[in-house]
C-alpha positions as CSV (number, residue, x, y, z in Angstrom):
1,X,8.8,4.0,38.2
2,X,7.1,4.2,35.1
3,X,3.7,2.2,34.5
4,X,3.5,0.4,31.3
5,X,0.2,0.8,29.3
6,X,-1.9,-2.3,29.1
7,X,-2.1,-3.8,25.3
8,X,-5.1,-2.3,23.1
9,X,-7.3,-4.7,22.1
10,X,-8.8,-5.0,18.4
11,X,-11.4,-7.9,18.2
12,X,-12.1,-9.9,14.9
13,X,-14.6,-12.0,14.1
14,X,-16.3,-13.2,10.7
15,X,-19.7,-14.6,9.9
16,X,-20.9,-16.1,6.9
17,X,-24.6,-17.0,8.4
18,X,-27.4,-15.5,8.5
19,X,-28.0,-16.0,12.1
20,X,-25.7,-13.4,14.1
21,X,-26.5,-15.3,17.7
22,X,-23.2,-17.1,17.9
23,X,-21.5,-14.0,16.7
24,X,-22.7,-11.8,19.5
25,X,-21.8,-14.8,21.9
26,X,-18.4,-14.6,20.6
27,X,-18.1,-11.2,20.6
28,X,-19.4,-11.0,23.9
29,X,-16.5,-13.6,25.0
30,X,-13.9,-11.4,23.5
31,X,-15.0,-8.3,25.6
32,X,-15.3,-10.3,28.9
33,X,-12.1,-11.7,27.9
34,X,-10.3,-8.2,27.3
35,X,-12.0,-6.6,30.5
36,X,-10.8,-9.7,32.8
37,X,-7.3,-9.3,31.3
38,X,-7.3,-5.1,31.6
39,X,-7.0,-4.5,27.9
40,X,-9.1,-1.5,26.7
41,X,-10.7,-2.2,23.5
42,X,-10.1,-0.4,20.1
43,X,-13.5,-1.6,18.9
44,X,-14.8,-4.3,16.8
45,X,-14.4,-5.8,13.2
46,X,-16.6,-8.2,11.9
47,X,-16.4,-9.5,8.0
48,X,-19.8,-10.8,7.3
49,X,-21.6,-12.9,4.5
50,X,-19.4,-13.9,1.5
51,X,-16.5,-11.7,3.0
52,X,-16.4,-14.1,6.1
53,X,-15.6,-17.1,3.3
54,X,-12.5,-15.7,1.2
55,X,-9.2,-14.0,1.7
56,X,-10.7,-10.6,1.0
57,X,-11.8,-9.3,4.3
58,X,-12.7,-5.5,4.0
59,X,-13.0,-5.4,8.2
60,X,-9.8,-7.0,8.7
61,X,-8.0,-4.7,6.3
62,X,-10.0,-2.0,8.1
63,X,-8.7,-3.4,11.4
64,X,-5.3,-3.6,10.8
65,X,-4.9,-0.3,9.4
66,X,-6.1,1.0,12.7
67,X,-3.7,-1.6,14.4
68,X,-0.9,-0.2,12.7
69,X,-1.9,3.6,13.0
70,X,-2.0,2.6,16.8
71,X,1.0,0.3,17.1
72,X,3.4,3.5,17.4
73,X,1.9,4.1,20.7
74,X,0.5,0.8,22.6
75,X,1.4,-2.9,22.2
76,X,-1.7,-4.0,20.0
77,X,-3.3,-7.3,19.4
78,X,-5.7,-8.8,17.3
79,X,-8.1,-10.7,19.9
80,X,-10.2,-13.5,18.6
81,X,-12.4,-16.0,20.0
82,X,-10.3,-18.9,18.4
83,X,-7.6,-19.1,15.9
84,X,-10.7,-20.2,13.3
85,X,-12.2,-17.3,13.6
86,X,-9.3,-15.9,11.2
87,X,-9.2,-19.3,9.4
88,X,-10.0,-22.4,9.5
89,X,-7.7,-23.6,6.5
90,X,-4.0,-23.1,8.4
91,X,-2.2,-21.7,5.7
92,X,-4.7,-18.9,5.2
93,X,-4.9,-18.4,9.0
94,X,-0.8,-18.2,8.8
95,X,-0.8,-15.9,6.3
96,X,-3.6,-13.6,8.2
97,X,-1.4,-13.3,11.4
98,X,1.8,-12.6,9.5
99,X,-0.9,-9.6,8.0
100,X,-1.2,-9.0,12.3
101,X,2.3,-9.2,12.7
102,X,3.5,-6.4,9.7
103,X,0.6,-4.1,11.8
104,X,2.7,-4.4,14.4
105,X,0.8,-6.9,16.5
106,X,-0.4,-9.9,17.6
107,X,-2.7,-12.6,17.6
108,X,-4.4,-13.5,21.3
109,X,-7.3,-16.0,21.6
110,X,-9.7,-16.2,24.4
111,X,-8.6,-19.7,25.0
112,X,-5.0,-18.9,25.2
113,X,-4.0,-20.8,22.0
114,X,-0.5,-21.0,21.1
115,X,-0.3,-18.3,17.9
116,X,1.9,-19.0,14.8
117,X,5.3,-17.0,15.4
118,X,6.5,-14.2,13.4
119,X,9.8,-15.9,13.4
120,X,8.6,-18.5,11.6
121,X,8.9,-17.0,8.1
122,X,9.0,-20.3,6.2
123,X,5.4,-20.6,6.5
124,X,4.4,-17.6,4.7
125,X,6.3,-17.2,1.3
126,X,4.1,-15.0,-0.1
127,X,0.8,-13.2,0.1
128,X,-2.5,-14.1,-1.7
């Protein structure tokens, strides 16, 4: 009998404000959730300031590169506190979730929110 490896969690968040208090609380929530699920963490990636408000997200891009590299050996997850941590706009959020799927992973939240299905390609017609 072969034991399966637990998924590898890549934690992502964004914060445009100067105060990082809520960011720290969300990251701690993700850490606690991953611990409870038995998922090792690959790390934390956070886009700050102006990058948190646009579709140009350097830290998310770095996370996706690392996730893609790990996907050959592990099930990989992009763990966010809530889906709004990707984007508050539903279309932008779906585009970003599609990028997670392209990197070989899926998006998971600490609140177990339903996530966009990779099967629903009609929602993502083009990448910005």
